[in-house]
Every structure is written in C-alpha cells, then in structure tokens.
OpenMM code with the backbone's topology and positions (N, CA, C; nanometers):
from openmm import Vec3, app, unit

residues = "MET PRO ALA ASP TYR ARG HIS ILE THR ALA PHE GLN HIS ILE ARG PHE LEU ASN SER ASP ILE ALA VAL ALA ASN GLY THR VAL VAL ILE ALA HIS ALA GLY VAL ALA LYS ASP GLU LYS PRO TYR LEU SER VAL LEU PHE ILE ILE VAL GLY GLN LYS VAL LYS GLY GLN TRP LYS LEU ALA ALA VAL ARG LEU MET VAL PRO LYS THR GLU".split()
positions = [
    Vec3(1.7988, -7.6271, 8.6117),
    Vec3(1.8194, -7.7305, 8.5923),
    Vec3(1.7914, -7.7472, 8.4625),
    Vec3(1.8924, -7.7761, 8.3371),
    Vec3(1.7880, -7.8014, 8.1992),
    Vec3(1.6525, -7.8986, 8.2190),
    Vec3(1.6348, -7.8707, 8.0869),
    Vec3(1.4850, -7.9725, 8.0823),
    Vec3(1.5420, -8.1327, 8.0913),
    Vec3(1.5870, -8.1938, 8.0689),
    Vec3(1.6133, -8.2837, 8.0463),
    Vec3(1.7123, -8.3651, 8.1568),
    Vec3(1.7493, -8.2978, 8.2709),
    Vec3(1.7791, -8.3529, 8.3604),
    Vec3(1.6730, -8.4036, 8.4719),
    Vec3(1.7151, -8.4722, 8.5724),
    Vec3(1.5904, -8.5106, 8.6605),
    Vec3(1.6941, -8.5385, 8.7833),
    Vec3(1.6544, -8.5529, 8.8904),
    Vec3(1.6874, -8.5501, 9.0346),
    Vec3(1.6660, -8.6533, 9.0914),
    Vec3(1.6768, -8.7171, 9.1661),
    Vec3(1.6715, -8.8486, 9.2601),
    Vec3(1.7167, -8.7930, 9.4032),
    Vec3(1.5831, -8.7696, 9.5011),
    Vec3(1.6049, -8.7654, 9.6734),
    Vec3(1.6230, -8.8673, 9.6892),
    Vec3(1.6948, -8.8908, 9.8040),
    Vec3(1.6776, -9.0462, 9.8974),
    Vec3(1.7243, -9.0029, 10.0250),
    Vec3(1.6393, -9.0304, 10.1419),
    Vec3(1.6813, -9.0361, 10.2867),
    Vec3(1.7116, -9.1609, 10.3219),
    Vec3(1.8414, -9.1478, 10.3779),
    Vec3(1.8973, -9.2684, 10.4321),
    Vec3(1.8888, -9.2599, 10.5669),
    Vec3(1.8434, -9.1644, 10.6449),
    Vec3(1.8190, -9.1998, 10.7771),
    Vec3(1.7070, -9.0541, 10.8187),
    Vec3(1.6243, -9.1063, 10.9053),
    Vec3(1.6088, -8.9944, 10.9854),
    Vec3(1.5107, -9.0075, 11.1173),
    Vec3(1.5837, -8.9108, 11.2240),
    Vec3(1.5661, -8.9077, 11.3564),
    Vec3(1.4944, -8.8264, 11.3919),
    Vec3(1.3873, -8.8380, 11.4783),
    Vec3(1.3007, -8.7511, 11.5846),
    Vec3(1.3441, -8.6828, 11.6917),
    Vec3(1.3194, -8.6168, 11.6836),
    Vec3(1.4093, -8.5705, 11.8459),
    Vec3(1.3254, -8.5089, 11.9439),
    Vec3(1.2283, -8.5032, 11.8833),
    Vec3(1.0493, -8.5133, 11.9649),
    Vec3(0.9476, -8.5548, 11.8616),
    Vec3(0.8400, -8.5079, 11.9129),
    Vec3(0.7161, -8.5222, 11.8250),
    Vec3(0.6917, -8.3757, 11.6609),
    Vec3(0.8282, -8.2835, 11.7381),
    Vec3(0.7948, -8.1867, 11.6225),
    Vec3(0.8720, -8.1639, 11.5415),
    Vec3(1.0318, -8.2613, 11.6082),
    Vec3(1.1397, -8.1609, 11.5593),
    Vec3(1.2301, -8.2822, 11.4989),
    Vec3(1.2847, -8.2879, 11.3829),
    Vec3(1.3462, -8.3983, 11.2916),
    Vec3(1.4618, -8.3628, 11.2629),
    Vec3(1.5554, -8.4637, 11.2624),
    Vec3(1.6385, -8.4157, 11.1776),
    Vec3(1.7113, -8.5288, 11.0932),
    Vec3(1.7458, -8.5330, 10.9522),
    Vec3(1.7481, -8.6327, 10.8304),
    Vec3(1.8711, -8.5962, 10.7451),
    Vec3(1.9338, -8.7375, 10.7075),
    Vec3(2.0176, -8.7039, 10.5981),
    Vec3(2.0130, -8.7972, 10.4713),
    Vec3(2.0636, -8.7636, 10.3609),
    Vec3(2.0551, -8.8262, 10.2513),
    Vec3(2.1390, -8.7787, 10.1269),
    Vec3(2.1197, -8.8481, 9.9974),
    Vec3(2.1733, -8.7622, 9.8798),
    Vec3(2.0824, -8.7130, 9.8101),
    Vec3(2.1017, -8.6183, 9.7409),
    Vec3(2.0047, -8.5983, 9.5868),
    Vec3(2.1215, -8.5946, 9.5026),
    Vec3(2.1108, -8.6985, 9.3561),
    Vec3(2.1948, -8.6729, 9.2616),
    Vec3(2.0675, -8.6419, 9.1504),
    Vec3(2.1709, -8.5944, 9.0419),
    Vec3(2.1276, -8.4699, 8.9465),
    Vec3(2.1727, -8.5410, 8.8190),
    Vec3(2.0995, -8.6035, 8.7462),
    Vec3(2.1479, -8.6461, 8.6585),
    Vec3(2.0524, -8.6484, 8.5227),
    Vec3(2.0526, -8.6818, 8.3670),
    Vec3(1.9703, -8.6604, 8.2406),
    Vec3(1.8906, -8.8039, 8.2880),
    Vec3(1.7770, -8.7817, 8.2015),
    Vec3(1.6523, -8.8517, 8.2283),
    Vec3(1.6951, -8.9632, 8.1205),
    Vec3(1.6763, -9.0702, 8.2379),
    Vec3(1.7158, -9.1866, 8.1330),
    Vec3(1.8402, -9.2662, 8.1411),
    Vec3(1.9047, -9.1902, 8.2214),
    Vec3(2.0602, -9.2498, 8.2756),
    Vec3(2.1175, -9.3718, 8.3126),
    Vec3(2.1907, -9.4469, 8.2407),
    Vec3(2.2216, -9.5676, 8.2791),
    Vec3(2.3245, -9.5495, 8.4061),
    Vec3(2.2975, -9.6691, 8.4957),
    Vec3(2.2716, -9.6774, 8.6437),
    Vec3(2.4406, -9.6557, 8.6621),
    Vec3(2.5217, -9.7179, 8.5288),
    Vec3(2.7081, -9.7140, 8.5557),
    Vec3(2.7058, -9.5773, 8.5229),
    Vec3(2.6821, -9.4896, 8.4769),
    Vec3(2.6935, -9.3422, 8.4356),
    Vec3(2.7096, -9.2707, 8.5282),
    Vec3(2.8105, -9.1552, 8.5177),
    Vec3(2.8421, -9.0421, 8.6367),
    Vec3(2.7159, -8.9993, 8.5813),
    Vec3(2.6803, -8.9118, 8.7634),
    Vec3(2.5864, -8.8614, 8.7393),
    Vec3(2.6373, -8.6811, 8.7311),
    Vec3(2.5496, -8.5834, 8.6641),
    Vec3(2.6043, -8.4270, 8.6429),
    Vec3(2.6451, -8.4080, 8.8042),
    Vec3(2.5361, -8.3879, 8.9180),
    Vec3(2.5637, -8.3685, 8.9842),
    Vec3(2.5399, -8.4564, 9.1464),
    Vec3(2.6055, -8.4882, 9.2436),
    Vec3(2.6125, -8.5457, 9.3409),
    Vec3(2.6286, -8.4879, 9.4889),
    Vec3(2.5051, -8.4740, 9.5387),
    Vec3(2.5215, -8.4074, 9.7087),
    Vec3(2.4746, -8.4757, 9.8380),
    Vec3(2.5400, -8.4461, 9.8971),
    Vec3(2.4643, -8.5275, 10.0597),
    Vec3(2.4264, -8.3901, 10.0901),
    Vec3(2.3111, -8.4376, 10.2218),
    Vec3(2.2332, -8.2962, 10.2555),
    Vec3(2.1893, -8.3711, 10.4116),
    Vec3(2.1661, -8.2546, 10.5055),
    Vec3(2.1148, -8.2558, 10.6322),
    Vec3(1.9978, -8.1947, 10.6412),
    Vec3(1.8781, -8.2185, 10.7066),
    Vec3(1.8127, -8.1212, 10.6809),
    Vec3(1.7147, -8.1140, 10.8747),
    Vec3(1.6971, -8.0288, 10.9136),
    Vec3(1.5755, -8.0519, 11.0309),
    Vec3(1.5133, -8.0096, 11.0027),
    Vec3(1.3970, -8.0660, 11.0564),
    Vec3(1.2465, -8.0024, 10.9783),
    Vec3(1.2153, -8.0026, 11.1256),
    Vec3(1.0858, -7.8681, 11.1192),
    Vec3(1.0036, -7.8890, 11.2000),
    Vec3(0.8587, -7.8980, 11.2018),
    Vec3(0.7303, -7.9413, 11.2963),
    Vec3(0.5952, -7.9284, 11.2416),
    Vec3(0.5477, -7.8339, 11.2807),
    Vec3(0.4813, -7.7258, 11.1913),
    Vec3(0.4452, -7.6384, 11.2475),
    Vec3(0.3124, -7.6182, 11.2051),
    Vec3(0.2123, -7.5910, 11.2785),
    Vec3(0.0511, -7.6192, 11.2832),
    Vec3(0.0221, -7.7380, 11.1844),
    Vec3(0.0857, -7.8804, 11.2686),
    Vec3(0.0655, -7.9905, 11.1663),
    Vec3(0.0779, -8.0219, 11.0380),
    Vec3(0.1678, -7.9083, 11.0058),
    Vec3(0.2555, -7.9046, 10.8573),
    Vec3(0.4231, -7.9029, 10.8805),
    Vec3(0.5247, -8.0251, 10.8167),
    Vec3(0.6695, -8.0356, 10.8398),
    Vec3(0.7082, -7.9371, 10.7149),
    Vec3(0.7756, -7.8329, 10.8077),
    Vec3(0.8542, -7.7292, 10.7455),
    Vec3(1.0200, -7.7245, 10.7571),
    Vec3(1.0623, -7.6723, 10.6353),
    Vec3(1.2220, -7.6877, 10.6474),
    Vec3(1.3069, -7.6005, 10.7138),
    Vec3(1.3410, -7.6587, 10.8223),
    Vec3(1.4123, -7.5556, 10.9310),
    Vec3(1.5519, -7.4775, 10.8774),
    Vec3(1.6151, -7.6208, 10.8363),
    Vec3(1.7612, -7.5661, 10.8083),
    Vec3(1.8147, -7.6575, 10.7061),
    Vec3(1.8711, -7.6724, 10.6092),
    Vec3(1.9524, -7.7132, 10.5284),
    Vec3(2.0921, -7.7061, 10.5295),
    Vec3(2.1593, -7.8294, 10.4728),
    Vec3(2.2989, -7.8568, 10.4612),
    Vec3(2.3263, -7.9264, 10.3603),
    Vec3(2.3904, -7.9002, 10.2878),
    Vec3(2.4367, -7.9350, 10.1645),
    Vec3(2.5405, -7.9204, 10.1175),
    Vec3(2.6518, -8.0938, 10.0934),
    Vec3(2.7631, -8.0772, 10.0579),
    Vec3(2.7818, -8.1809, 9.9882),
    Vec3(2.8734, -8.1017, 9.8685),
    Vec3(2.9701, -8.1728, 9.7771),
    Vec3(3.0691, -8.2497, 9.7918),
    Vec3(3.0774, -8.4092, 9.7912),
    Vec3(3.1449, -8.5446, 9.8255),
    Vec3(3.2744, -8.4595, 9.7463),
    Vec3(3.4362, -8.4730, 9.8147),
    Vec3(3.5531, -8.4824, 9.7477),
    Vec3(3.5856, -8.5582, 9.6206),
    Vec3(3.6340, -8.5298, 9.5309),
    Vec3(3.6500, -8.6032, 9.4492),
    Vec3(3.7820, -8.6236, 9.3766),
    Vec3(3.8597, -8.7057, 9.3823),
    Vec3(4.0227, -8.7172, 9.3699),
    Vec3(4.0436, -8.7337, 9.2216),
] * unit.nanometer
topology = app.Topology()
chain = topology.addChain("A")
for resn in residues:
    res = topology.addResidue(resn, chain)
    for name in ("N", "CA", "C"):
        topology.addAtom(name, app.Element.getBySymbol(name[0]), res)
C-alpha cells in the first residue's frame, strides 16, 4: 500500500457465540490520506472474521474478504 494511503476498518456487528468465540463483520476502506468523504475510495471490501480467545488474548481464527460487485 502506498505511503499516502490510509485504511479505515469499521465493525458493523460482533456476535459472541460463547465466551471464547466471536464472529464479526464490517468494512475496510483504503483511500488517500485526507480524501473527501464523497470521493470514491481506492478499495472498499467487506469482511467476516472469526475470533478465538487463546490464553486470554483474542486471535484471528478465520478471515474472509469480499469485494462488492460494481456495475
């Protein structure tokens, strides 16, 4: 990723299946630093993450990235 690009990660939902397993979904947007809100980002992806607590710390167990279809 070029140095003048930034990423913004936003979680929309986090669901705890039990005390050690969670499923989360959200978006990652990659754009120029200081980009206007109405300007199209360089890349925007959706994600689903499965997290697992191991020895008291959350670790990523699985990640799925999805690029929305553009027309």
